N, CA, C and O atoms as a CHARMM CRD file, in Angstrom:
* protein
*
  340
    1    1 UNK  N    -16.25100 -16.14100  -0.35100 PROA 1      0.00000
    2    1 UNK  CA   -15.40900 -17.29900  -0.57500 PROA 1      0.00000
    3    1 UNK  C    -14.47500 -17.51000   0.62000 PROA 1      0.00000
    4    1 UNK  O    -14.49600 -18.57600   1.23500 PROA 1      0.00000
    5    2 UNK  N    -13.66100 -16.51400   0.95200 PROA 2      0.00000
    6    2 UNK  CA   -12.79700 -16.59600   2.12800 PROA 2      0.00000
    7    2 UNK  C    -13.37700 -15.70600   3.21600 PROA 2      0.00000
    8    2 UNK  O    -13.82900 -14.59300   2.94800 PROA 2      0.00000
    9    3 UNK  N    -13.36100 -16.20300   4.43000 PROA 3      0.00000
   10    3 UNK  CA   -13.81000 -15.34500   5.52200 PROA 3      0.00000
   11    3 UNK  C    -12.65600 -14.46200   5.99000 PROA 3      0.00000
   12    3 UNK  O    -11.53000 -14.57700   5.50400 PROA 3      0.00000
   13    4 UNK  N    -12.95000 -13.59400   6.92600 PROA 4      0.00000
   14    4 UNK  CA   -11.97100 -12.60300   7.37200 PROA 4      0.00000
   15    4 UNK  C    -10.72400 -13.24100   7.98300 PROA 4      0.00000
   16    4 UNK  O     -9.61300 -12.75900   7.76100 PROA 4      0.00000
   17    5 UNK  N    -10.89700 -14.31500   8.74600 PROA 5      0.00000
   18    5 UNK  CA    -9.76100 -14.97500   9.38700 PROA 5      0.00000
   19    5 UNK  C     -8.82500 -15.60300   8.35700 PROA 5      0.00000
   20    5 UNK  O     -7.60400 -15.54400   8.50100 PROA 5      0.00000
   21    6 UNK  N     -9.40700 -16.20600   7.31300 PROA 6      0.00000
   22    6 UNK  CA    -8.58000 -16.82700   6.27600 PROA 6      0.00000
   23    6 UNK  C     -7.80200 -15.77300   5.49100 PROA 6      0.00000
   24    6 UNK  O     -6.62800 -15.96800   5.17600 PROA 6      0.00000
   25    7 UNK  N     -8.45400 -14.66900   5.18100 PROA 7      0.00000
   26    7 UNK  CA    -7.76800 -13.59000   4.46800 PROA 7      0.00000
   27    7 UNK  C     -6.61400 -13.04100   5.30200 PROA 7      0.00000
   28    7 UNK  O     -5.52400 -12.80000   4.78500 PROA 7      0.00000
   29    8 UNK  N     -6.86100 -12.84700   6.58900 PROA 8      0.00000
   30    8 UNK  CA    -5.80600 -12.33900   7.46900 PROA 8      0.00000
   31    8 UNK  C     -4.64400 -13.32000   7.54100 PROA 8      0.00000
   32    8 UNK  O     -3.48500 -12.90600   7.51400 PROA 8      0.00000
   33    9 UNK  N     -4.93700 -14.61100   7.63200 PROA 9      0.00000
   34    9 UNK  CA    -3.86900 -15.61600   7.69800 PROA 9      0.00000
   35    9 UNK  C     -3.04500 -15.64100   6.41800 PROA 9      0.00000
   36    9 UNK  O     -1.82400 -15.79100   6.46700 PROA 9      0.00000
   37   10 UNK  N     -3.70300 -15.49600   5.27900 PROA 10     0.00000
   38   10 UNK  CA    -2.98500 -15.47700   3.99900 PROA 10     0.00000
   39   10 UNK  C     -2.07800 -14.24800   3.91700 PROA 10     0.00000
   40   10 UNK  O     -0.92800 -14.35000   3.49100 PROA 10     0.00000
   41   11 UNK  N     -2.59100 -13.09600   4.32200 PROA 11     0.00000
   42   11 UNK  CA    -1.78900 -11.87200   4.29000 PROA 11     0.00000
   43   11 UNK  C     -0.59500 -11.99400   5.22800 PROA 11     0.00000
   44   11 UNK  O      0.52300 -11.64000   4.85600 PROA 11     0.00000
   45   12 UNK  N     -0.82200 -12.49100   6.44200 PROA 12     0.00000
   46   12 UNK  CA     0.27300 -12.66800   7.38900 PROA 12     0.00000
   47   12 UNK  C      1.29000 -13.68300   6.86300 PROA 12     0.00000
   48   12 UNK  O      2.48900 -13.51900   7.08900 PROA 12     0.00000
   49   13 UNK  N      0.83700 -14.71900   6.17000 PROA 13     0.00000
   50   13 UNK  CA     1.75900 -15.71700   5.61000 PROA 13     0.00000
   51   13 UNK  C      2.67600 -15.09500   4.56300 PROA 13     0.00000
   52   13 UNK  O      3.89000 -15.29800   4.58800 PROA 13     0.00000
   53   14 UNK  N      2.09200 -14.34400   3.65200 PROA 14     0.00000
   54   14 UNK  CA     2.88200 -13.70200   2.59400 PROA 14     0.00000
   55   14 UNK  C      3.86900 -12.70600   3.19600 PROA 14     0.00000
   56   14 UNK  O      5.03200 -12.65800   2.79500 PROA 14     0.00000
   57   15 UNK  N      3.40300 -11.91600   4.15500 PROA 15     0.00000
   58   15 UNK  CA     4.29900 -10.95200   4.79200 PROA 15     0.00000
   59   15 UNK  C      5.38700 -11.64800   5.61000 PROA 15     0.00000
   60   15 UNK  O      6.49900 -11.13200   5.72300 PROA 15     0.00000
   61   16 UNK  N      5.07900 -12.80300   6.17700 PROA 16     0.00000
   62   16 UNK  CA     6.09100 -13.57800   6.89500 PROA 16     0.00000
   63   16 UNK  C      7.18000 -14.09200   5.96800 PROA 16     0.00000
   64   16 UNK  O      8.35900 -14.09200   6.32300 PROA 16     0.00000
   65   17 UNK  N      6.78300 -14.52800   4.78200 PROA 17     0.00000
   66   17 UNK  CA     7.76800 -14.98600   3.79500 PROA 17     0.00000
   67   17 UNK  C      8.64500 -13.81900   3.34200 PROA 17     0.00000
   68   17 UNK  O      9.86000 -13.96700   3.20900 PROA 17     0.00000
   69   18 UNK  N      8.03600 -12.67400   3.10900 PROA 18     0.00000
   70   18 UNK  CA     8.80600 -11.49000   2.71900 PROA 18     0.00000
   71   18 UNK  C      9.76500 -11.08600   3.83100 PROA 18     0.00000
   72   18 UNK  O     10.92900 -10.78300   3.56800 PROA 18     0.00000
   73   19 UNK  N      9.28600 -11.08000   5.06900 PROA 19     0.00000
   74   19 UNK  CA    10.14300 -10.70700   6.20100 PROA 19     0.00000
   75   19 UNK  C     11.26900 -11.71800   6.39300 PROA 19     0.00000
   76   19 UNK  O     12.37800 -11.33200   6.76300 PROA 19     0.00000
   77   20 UNK  N     11.01100 -12.99500   6.15100 PROA 20     0.00000
   78   20 UNK  CA    12.05900 -14.00600   6.25000 PROA 20     0.00000
   79   20 UNK  C     13.15200 -13.79400   5.22300 PROA 20     0.00000
   80   20 UNK  O     14.33300 -13.98100   5.51200 PROA 20     0.00000
   81   21 UNK  N     12.75600 -13.40500   4.03200 PROA 21     0.00000
   82   21 UNK  CA    13.73000 -13.12500   2.98000 PROA 21     0.00000
   83   21 UNK  C     14.55700 -11.88300   3.31600 PROA 21     0.00000
   84   21 UNK  O     15.77500 -11.87600   3.13700 PROA 21     0.00000
   85   22 UNK  N     13.89500 -10.84100   3.80200 PROA 22     0.00000
   86   22 UNK  CA    14.60800  -9.61400   4.18200 PROA 22     0.00000
   87   22 UNK  C     15.52800  -9.88400   5.37300 PROA 22     0.00000
   88   22 UNK  O     16.64100  -9.36000   5.42900 PROA 22     0.00000
   89   23 UNK  N     15.07200 -10.69500   6.31700 PROA 23     0.00000
   90   23 UNK  CA    15.90300 -11.03600   7.47800 PROA 23     0.00000
   91   23 UNK  C     17.16000 -11.77800   7.05500 PROA 23     0.00000
   92   23 UNK  O     18.23900 -11.54600   7.59900 PROA 23     0.00000
   93   24 UNK  N     17.02000 -12.66200   6.09500 PROA 24     0.00000
   94   24 UNK  CA    18.19300 -13.37700   5.60200 PROA 24     0.00000
   95   24 UNK  C     19.16500 -12.41200   4.93300 PROA 24     0.00000
   96   24 UNK  O     20.37800 -12.52800   5.10800 PROA 24     0.00000
   97   25 UNK  N     18.63900 -11.46900   4.17600 PROA 25     0.00000
   98   25 UNK  CA    19.49900 -10.50200   3.49700 PROA 25     0.00000
   99   25 UNK  C     20.22000  -9.59700   4.49000 PROA 25     0.00000
  100   25 UNK  O     21.28600  -9.06700   4.17800 PROA 25     0.00000
  101   26 UNK  N     19.65200  -9.41300   5.68100 PROA 26     0.00000
  102   26 UNK  CA    20.28700  -8.57100   6.70200 PROA 26     0.00000
  103   26 UNK  C     21.59700  -9.18300   7.17900 PROA 26     0.00000
  104   26 UNK  O     22.51900  -8.46000   7.55600 PROA 26     0.00000
  105   27 UNK  N     21.68400 -10.49900   7.16700 PROA 27     0.00000
  106   27 UNK  CA    22.92800 -11.22300   7.43100 PROA 27     0.00000
  107   27 UNK  C     23.42600 -11.13300   8.87400 PROA 27     0.00000
  108   27 UNK  O     24.59000 -11.43800   9.13100 PROA 27     0.00000
  109   28 UNK  N     22.58900 -10.72800   9.81200 PROA 28     0.00000
  110   28 UNK  CA    22.92900 -10.74000  11.23500 PROA 28     0.00000
  111   28 UNK  C     21.69600 -11.18500  12.01200 PROA 28     0.00000
  112   28 UNK  O     20.58500 -10.73500  11.73400 PROA 28     0.00000
  113   29 UNK  N     21.89500 -12.06400  12.97900 PROA 29     0.00000
  114   29 UNK  CA    20.77900 -12.65300  13.70400 PROA 29     0.00000
  115   29 UNK  C     19.97200 -11.62000  14.47700 PROA 29     0.00000
  116   29 UNK  O     18.74200 -11.66300  14.45600 PROA 29     0.00000
  117   30 UNK  N     20.62600 -10.70800  15.14700 PROA 30     0.00000
  118   30 UNK  CA    19.91500  -9.70700  15.95100 PROA 30     0.00000
  119   30 UNK  C     19.06400  -8.81300  15.05500 PROA 30     0.00000
  120   30 UNK  O     17.91700  -8.50700  15.38400 PROA 30     0.00000
  121   31 UNK  N     19.61600  -8.40200  13.94300 PROA 31     0.00000
  122   31 UNK  CA    18.85900  -7.56600  13.01400 PROA 31     0.00000
  123   31 UNK  C     17.69800  -8.35900  12.42300 PROA 31     0.00000
  124   31 UNK  O     16.62100  -7.80700  12.20100 PROA 31     0.00000
  125   32 UNK  N     17.90700  -9.64000  12.16800 PROA 32     0.00000
  126   32 UNK  CA    16.83400 -10.49200  11.65500 PROA 32     0.00000
  127   32 UNK  C     15.67800 -10.57500  12.64600 PROA 32     0.00000
  128   32 UNK  O     14.51600 -10.54000  12.24300 PROA 32     0.00000
  129   33 UNK  N     15.98100 -10.68300  13.92200 PROA 33     0.00000
  130   33 UNK  CA    14.93000 -10.72400  14.94200 PROA 33     0.00000
  131   33 UNK  C     14.19200  -9.39400  15.03100 PROA 33     0.00000
  132   33 UNK  O     12.97200  -9.36800  15.19900 PROA 33     0.00000
  133   34 UNK  N     14.92300  -8.30000  14.91900 PROA 34     0.00000
  134   34 UNK  CA    14.28500  -6.97800  14.93600 PROA 34     0.00000
  135   34 UNK  C     13.36100  -6.82700  13.73200 PROA 34     0.00000
  136   34 UNK  O     12.25400  -6.30200  13.85600 PROA 34     0.00000
  137   35 UNK  N     13.81200  -7.28400  12.57600 PROA 35     0.00000
  138   35 UNK  CA    12.98200  -7.23100  11.37300 PROA 35     0.00000
  139   35 UNK  C     11.71600  -8.05300  11.57100 PROA 35     0.00000
  140   35 UNK  O     10.63800  -7.63600  11.14700 PROA 35     0.00000
  141   36 UNK  N     11.83000  -9.21200  12.20600 PROA 36     0.00000
  142   36 UNK  CA    10.66200 -10.06400  12.44500 PROA 36     0.00000
  143   36 UNK  C      9.64100  -9.37400  13.34300 PROA 36     0.00000
  144   36 UNK  O      8.44400  -9.40300  13.06000 PROA 36     0.00000
  145   37 UNK  N     10.10500  -8.75900  14.41300 PROA 37     0.00000
  146   37 UNK  CA     9.18800  -8.10500  15.35500 PROA 37     0.00000
  147   37 UNK  C      8.54900  -6.87000  14.72100 PROA 37     0.00000
  148   37 UNK  O      7.33600  -6.67800  14.80600 PROA 37     0.00000
  149   38 UNK  N      9.36200  -6.04500  14.09300 PROA 38     0.00000
  150   38 UNK  CA     8.83200  -4.84500  13.44100 PROA 38     0.00000
  151   38 UNK  C      7.88700  -5.24200  12.30600 PROA 38     0.00000
  152   38 UNK  O      6.85200  -4.61000  12.09800 PROA 38     0.00000
  153   39 UNK  N      8.25200  -6.28600  11.58300 PROA 39     0.00000
  154   39 UNK  CA     7.38900  -6.77200  10.50600 PROA 39     0.00000
  155   39 UNK  C      6.03900  -7.24400  11.00500 PROA 39     0.00000
  156   39 UNK  O      5.02600  -7.02400  10.34100 PROA 39     0.00000
  157   40 UNK  N      6.00200  -7.88700  12.16200 PROA 40     0.00000
  158   40 UNK  CA     4.73300  -8.33600  12.73900 PROA 40     0.00000
  159   40 UNK  C      3.85000  -7.14700  13.10100 PROA 40     0.00000
  160   40 UNK  O      2.63500  -7.18400  12.90500 PROA 40     0.00000
  161   41 UNK  N      4.46400  -6.09800  13.62700 PROA 41     0.00000
  162   41 UNK  CA     3.68900  -4.89500  13.96100 PROA 41     0.00000
  163   41 UNK  C      3.16600  -4.20600  12.70000 PROA 41     0.00000
  164   41 UNK  O      2.02100  -3.75600  12.65600 PROA 41     0.00000
  165   42 UNK  N      4.00800  -4.13100  11.69300 PROA 42     0.00000
  166   42 UNK  CA     3.59200  -3.52200  10.42900 PROA 42     0.00000
  167   42 UNK  C      2.50400  -4.36800   9.76900 PROA 42     0.00000
  168   42 UNK  O      1.56200  -3.83000   9.18700 PROA 42     0.00000
  169   43 UNK  N      2.63400  -5.68200   9.85900 PROA 43     0.00000
  170   43 UNK  CA     1.64900  -6.58100   9.25700 PROA 43     0.00000
  171   43 UNK  C      0.26500  -6.35900   9.85000 PROA 43     0.00000
  172   43 UNK  O     -0.74000  -6.45900   9.14500 PROA 43     0.00000
  173   44 UNK  N      0.21100  -6.06100  11.13300 PROA 44     0.00000
  174   44 UNK  CA    -1.08800  -5.80000  11.76800 PROA 44     0.00000
  175   44 UNK  C     -1.77200  -4.61400  11.10100 PROA 44     0.00000
  176   44 UNK  O     -2.96700  -4.66900  10.81200 PROA 44     0.00000
  177   45 UNK  N     -1.02500  -3.54500  10.85600 PROA 45     0.00000
  178   45 UNK  CA    -1.61500  -2.36600  10.23000 PROA 45     0.00000
  179   45 UNK  C     -1.95200  -2.61000   8.75900 PROA 45     0.00000
  180   45 UNK  O     -2.91300  -2.04400   8.23900 PROA 45     0.00000
  181   46 UNK  N     -1.16800  -3.44500   8.09500 PROA 46     0.00000
  182   46 UNK  CA    -1.47400  -3.80200   6.70800 PROA 46     0.00000
  183   46 UNK  C     -2.79000  -4.56500   6.64800 PROA 46     0.00000
  184   46 UNK  O     -3.63000  -4.29600   5.78900 PROA 46     0.00000
  185   47 UNK  N     -2.97100  -5.51400   7.55500 PROA 47     0.00000
  186   47 UNK  CA    -4.21200  -6.29200   7.58700 PROA 47     0.00000
  187   47 UNK  C     -5.39800  -5.38800   7.91400 PROA 47     0.00000
  188   47 UNK  O     -6.45900  -5.51200   7.30300 PROA 47     0.00000
  189   48 UNK  N     -5.22700  -4.48800   8.86500 PROA 48     0.00000
  190   48 UNK  CA    -6.30800  -3.55000   9.19300 PROA 48     0.00000
  191   48 UNK  C     -6.68600  -2.69900   7.98800 PROA 48     0.00000
  192   48 UNK  O     -7.86500  -2.42800   7.75900 PROA 48     0.00000
  193   49 UNK  N     -5.69100  -2.28000   7.22100 PROA 49     0.00000
  194   49 UNK  CA    -5.95100  -1.44200   6.05300 PROA 49     0.00000
  195   49 UNK  C     -6.62800  -2.23100   4.94200 PROA 49     0.00000
  196   49 UNK  O     -7.58900  -1.75200   4.34000 PROA 49     0.00000
  197   50 UNK  N     -6.14100  -3.42800   4.66700 PROA 50     0.00000
  198   50 UNK  CA    -6.69700  -4.22500   3.57500 PROA 50     0.00000
  199   50 UNK  C     -8.10400  -4.71200   3.90900 PROA 50     0.00000
  200   50 UNK  O     -9.00700  -4.61800   3.07700 PROA 50     0.00000
  201   51 UNK  N     -8.29200  -5.22800   5.11100 PROA 51     0.00000
  202   51 UNK  CA    -9.59700  -5.76800   5.49400 PROA 51     0.00000
  203   51 UNK  C    -10.55400  -4.69900   6.01100 PROA 51     0.00000
  204   51 UNK  O    -11.74100  -4.96700   6.19400 PROA 51     0.00000
  205   52 UNK  N    -10.04900  -3.49400   6.24700 PROA 52     0.00000
  206   52 UNK  CA   -10.85200  -2.37600   6.76500 PROA 52     0.00000
  207   52 UNK  C    -11.60500  -2.77200   8.03100 PROA 52     0.00000
  208   52 UNK  O    -12.81800  -2.59100   8.14000 PROA 52     0.00000
  209   53 UNK  N    -10.84900  -3.31600   8.98400 PROA 53     0.00000
  210   53 UNK  CA   -11.43300  -3.76000  10.24200 PROA 53     0.00000
  211   53 UNK  C    -10.43300  -3.57900  11.37000 PROA 53     0.00000
  212   53 UNK  O     -9.23100  -3.46300  11.13200 PROA 53     0.00000
  213   54 UNK  N    -10.92900  -3.55600  12.58600 PROA 54     0.00000
  214   54 UNK  CA   -10.06500  -3.47500  13.76200 PROA 54     0.00000
  215   54 UNK  C    -10.47000  -4.58500  14.72000 PROA 54     0.00000
  216   54 UNK  O    -11.65400  -4.84400  14.93600 PROA 54     0.00000
  217   55 UNK  N     -9.46500  -5.23000  15.28700 PROA 55     0.00000
  218   55 UNK  CA    -9.69600  -6.29600  16.25700 PROA 55     0.00000
  219   55 UNK  C     -8.75400  -6.10200  17.43100 PROA 55     0.00000
  220   55 UNK  O     -7.84700  -5.27100  17.39600 PROA 55     0.00000
  221   56 UNK  N     -8.99100  -6.88800  18.46900 PROA 56     0.00000
  222   56 UNK  CA    -8.12000  -6.80100  19.63900 PROA 56     0.00000
  223   56 UNK  C     -6.86700  -7.64200  19.43300 PROA 56     0.00000
  224   56 UNK  O     -6.73900  -8.36100  18.44200 PROA 56     0.00000
  225   57 UNK  N     -5.95700  -7.54000  20.37700 PROA 57     0.00000
  226   57 UNK  CA    -4.66800  -8.22700  20.27900 PROA 57     0.00000
  227   57 UNK  C     -4.83500  -9.74200  20.21900 PROA 57     0.00000
  228   57 UNK  O     -4.09800 -10.41700  19.50100 PROA 57     0.00000
  229   58 UNK  N     -5.78700 -10.27700  20.95800 PROA 58     0.00000
  230   58 UNK  CA    -6.01800 -11.72500  20.97500 PROA 58     0.00000
  231   58 UNK  C     -6.36700 -12.24400  19.57800 PROA 58     0.00000
  232   58 UNK  O     -5.91000 -13.31700  19.18500 PROA 58     0.00000
  233   59 UNK  N     -7.17000 -11.49300  18.83100 PROA 59     0.00000
  234   59 UNK  CA    -7.54700 -11.90500  17.48800 PROA 59     0.00000
  235   59 UNK  C     -6.32200 -11.94300  16.57800 PROA 59     0.00000
  236   59 UNK  O     -6.15300 -12.87700  15.79400 PROA 59     0.00000
  237   60 UNK  N     -5.46900 -10.92200  16.68500 PROA 60     0.00000
  238   60 UNK  CA    -4.27200 -10.87800  15.84200 PROA 60     0.00000
  239   60 UNK  C     -3.28700 -11.98300  16.20200 PROA 60     0.00000
  240   60 UNK  O     -2.65500 -12.56200  15.31900 PROA 60     0.00000
  241   61 UNK  N     -3.15500 -12.27300  17.47100 PROA 61     0.00000
  242   61 UNK  CA    -2.25500 -13.35900  17.87700 PROA 61     0.00000
  243   61 UNK  C     -2.76000 -14.69700  17.35600 PROA 61     0.00000
  244   61 UNK  O     -1.96800 -15.52400  16.90300 PROA 61     0.00000
  245   62 UNK  N     -4.05400 -14.91300  17.41400 PROA 62     0.00000
  246   62 UNK  CA    -4.62000 -16.18900  16.98000 PROA 62     0.00000
  247   62 UNK  C     -4.71700 -16.35300  15.48700 PROA 62     0.00000
  248   62 UNK  O     -4.56800 -17.46400  14.97900 PROA 62     0.00000
  249   63 UNK  N     -4.96300 -15.27800  14.76900 PROA 63     0.00000
  250   63 UNK  CA    -5.20700 -15.37600  13.33600 PROA 63     0.00000
  251   63 UNK  C     -4.06900 -14.89700  12.45700 PROA 63     0.00000
  252   63 UNK  O     -4.17900 -14.93500  11.23100 PROA 63     0.00000
  253   64 UNK  N     -2.97900 -14.44900  13.05700 PROA 64     0.00000
  254   64 UNK  CA    -1.95500 -13.93500  12.17200 PROA 64     0.00000
  255   64 UNK  C     -0.54600 -13.94300  12.68100 PROA 64     0.00000
  256   64 UNK  O      0.35700 -14.36800  11.95900 PROA 64     0.00000
  257   65 UNK  N     -0.31500 -13.49600  13.88400 PROA 65     0.00000
  258   65 UNK  CA     1.06100 -13.33200  14.34700 PROA 65     0.00000
  259   65 UNK  C      1.76900 -14.67900  14.46300 PROA 65     0.00000
  260   65 UNK  O      2.94800 -14.79000  14.12800 PROA 65     0.00000
  261   66 UNK  N      1.07100 -15.68700  14.92700 PROA 66     0.00000
  262   66 UNK  CA     1.67800 -17.02200  15.02000 PROA 66     0.00000
  263   66 UNK  C      2.01000 -17.53500  13.62100 PROA 66     0.00000
  264   66 UNK  O      3.08500 -18.09300  13.39800 PROA 66     0.00000
  265   67 UNK  N      1.09300 -17.34800  12.68900 PROA 67     0.00000
  266   67 UNK  CA     1.32500 -17.75900  11.29900 PROA 67     0.00000
  267   67 UNK  C      2.48600 -16.96800  10.70600 PROA 67     0.00000
  268   67 UNK  O      3.35200 -17.53200  10.03700 PROA 67     0.00000
  269   68 UNK  N      2.50000 -15.66900  10.95100 PROA 68     0.00000
  270   68 UNK  CA     3.57200 -14.79800  10.45800 PROA 68     0.00000
  271   68 UNK  C      4.93000 -15.27300  10.96500 PROA 68     0.00000
  272   68 UNK  O      5.86200 -15.44000  10.17800 PROA 68     0.00000
  273   69 UNK  N      5.04900 -15.49200  12.26900 PROA 69     0.00000
  274   69 UNK  CA     6.32900 -15.92300  12.84400 PROA 69     0.00000
  275   69 UNK  C      6.73900 -17.30100  12.33600 PROA 69     0.00000
  276   69 UNK  O      7.92400 -17.55200  12.11800 PROA 69     0.00000
  277   70 UNK  N      5.77700 -18.18900  12.14800 PROA 70     0.00000
  278   70 UNK  CA     6.08100 -19.51200  11.60900 PROA 70     0.00000
  279   70 UNK  C      6.66500 -19.40000  10.20400 PROA 70     0.00000
  280   70 UNK  O      7.70800 -19.98600   9.91700 PROA 70     0.00000
  281   71 UNK  N      6.00200 -18.65600   9.33600 PROA 71     0.00000
  282   71 UNK  CA     6.49400 -18.51100   7.96500 PROA 71     0.00000
  283   71 UNK  C      7.80700 -17.74200   7.91800 PROA 71     0.00000
  284   71 UNK  O      8.67400 -18.05300   7.10200 PROA 71     0.00000
  285   72 UNK  N      7.96400 -16.74600   8.77900 PROA 72     0.00000
  286   72 UNK  CA     9.22800 -16.01700   8.84400 PROA 72     0.00000
  287   72 UNK  C     10.36600 -16.96500   9.21500 PROA 72     0.00000
  288   72 UNK  O     11.41000 -16.97300   8.56400 PROA 72     0.00000
  289   73 UNK  N     10.16200 -17.76100  10.26100 PROA 73     0.00000
  290   73 UNK  CA    11.20900 -18.66800  10.73100 PROA 73     0.00000
  291   73 UNK  C     11.54100 -19.72900   9.68800 PROA 73     0.00000
  292   73 UNK  O     12.71500 -20.01500   9.45200 PROA 73     0.00000
  293   74 UNK  N     10.53800 -20.30600   9.07100 PROA 74     0.00000
  294   74 UNK  CA    10.77500 -21.33400   8.04900 PROA 74     0.00000
  295   74 UNK  C     11.55100 -20.74200   6.87400 PROA 74     0.00000
  296   74 UNK  O     12.52800 -21.33800   6.42100 PROA 74     0.00000
  297   75 UNK  N     11.13300 -19.58400   6.37500 PROA 75     0.00000
  298   75 UNK  CA    11.81400 -18.95600   5.23800 PROA 75     0.00000
  299   75 UNK  C     13.24800 -18.60000   5.58100 PROA 75     0.00000
  300   75 UNK  O     14.16500 -18.88700   4.81100 PROA 75     0.00000
  301   76 UNK  N     13.44400 -17.98200   6.72100 PROA 76     0.00000
  302   76 UNK  CA    14.79000 -17.58700   7.13800 PROA 76     0.00000
  303   76 UNK  C     15.68500 -18.81400   7.31100 PROA 76     0.00000
  304   76 UNK  O     16.84800 -18.78700   6.91100 PROA 76     0.00000
  305   77 UNK  N     15.16300 -19.87700   7.89500 PROA 77     0.00000
  306   77 UNK  CA    15.94000 -21.09900   8.10800 PROA 77     0.00000
  307   77 UNK  C     16.30500 -21.76800   6.78900 PROA 77     0.00000
  308   77 UNK  O     17.42900 -22.24200   6.62600 PROA 77     0.00000
  309   78 UNK  N     15.37700 -21.81000   5.85600 PROA 78     0.00000
  310   78 UNK  CA    15.66800 -22.41700   4.54800 PROA 78     0.00000
  311   78 UNK  C     16.79000 -21.65500   3.84900 PROA 78     0.00000
  312   78 UNK  O     17.74500 -22.26500   3.36700 PROA 78     0.00000
  313   79 UNK  N     16.68600 -20.33700   3.79000 PROA 79     0.00000
  314   79 UNK  CA    17.74100 -19.55100   3.14800 PROA 79     0.00000
  315   79 UNK  C     19.06900 -19.68200   3.88300 PROA 79     0.00000
  316   79 UNK  O     20.12200 -19.77600   3.25300 PROA 79     0.00000
  317   80 UNK  N     19.02300 -19.68900   5.19500 PROA 80     0.00000
  318   80 UNK  CA    20.24100 -19.82800   5.99700 PROA 80     0.00000
  319   80 UNK  C     20.92900 -21.16100   5.70500 PROA 80     0.00000
  320   80 UNK  O     22.14900 -21.20500   5.54600 PROA 80     0.00000
  321   81 UNK  N     20.16100 -22.23700   5.63500 PROA 81     0.00000
  322   81 UNK  CA    20.73600 -23.55400   5.37700 PROA 81     0.00000
  323   81 UNK  C     21.21900 -23.70700   3.94200 PROA 81     0.00000
  324   81 UNK  O     22.16500 -24.45600   3.69600 PROA 81     0.00000
  325   82 UNK  N     20.60700 -23.02800   3.00200 PROA 82     0.00000
  326   82 UNK  CA    21.07900 -23.09700   1.62400 PROA 82     0.00000
  327   82 UNK  C     22.46000 -22.47600   1.47800 PROA 82     0.00000
  328   82 UNK  O     23.26900 -22.94600   0.67800 PROA 82     0.00000
  329   83 UNK  N     22.73500 -21.43400   2.23600 PROA 83     0.00000
  330   83 UNK  CA    24.04200 -20.78200   2.17500 PROA 83     0.00000
  331   83 UNK  C     25.09000 -21.62200   2.88800 PROA 83     0.00000
  332   83 UNK  O     26.22700 -21.71000   2.42400 PROA 83     0.00000
  333   84 UNK  N     24.73100 -22.23600   3.99900 PROA 84     0.00000
  334   84 UNK  CA    25.67800 -23.04500   4.76700 PROA 84     0.00000
  335   84 UNK  C     26.10500 -24.26900   3.96900 PROA 84     0.00000
  336   84 UNK  O     27.26800 -24.66900   4.02000 PROA 84     0.00000
  337   85 UNK  N     25.18600 -24.85800   3.24100 PROA 85     0.00000
  338   85 UNK  CA    25.49500 -26.06700   2.45800 PROA 85     0.00000
  339   85 UNK  C     26.23600 -25.68900   1.24800 PROA 85     0.00000
  340   85 UNK  O     26.59500 -26.55400   0.44800 PROA 85     0.00000
């Protein structure tokens, strides 16, 4: 039903939303950025474990890290703006 790239993108999306929520709870921008970077590295190993596959860095950048960072930024920004308002 879903191919490997779609599964990886879905996993990275969910982990990006989780990381965005945790980054907001950290309440400091620098720590939020560290959480985002560390989360992206951890997400790679989570995807490798779930999909039982290994790929090169280019595959992860194209199929997951960009999606992860997008969802992380959107989630963090939404929570940040809800508190400001």
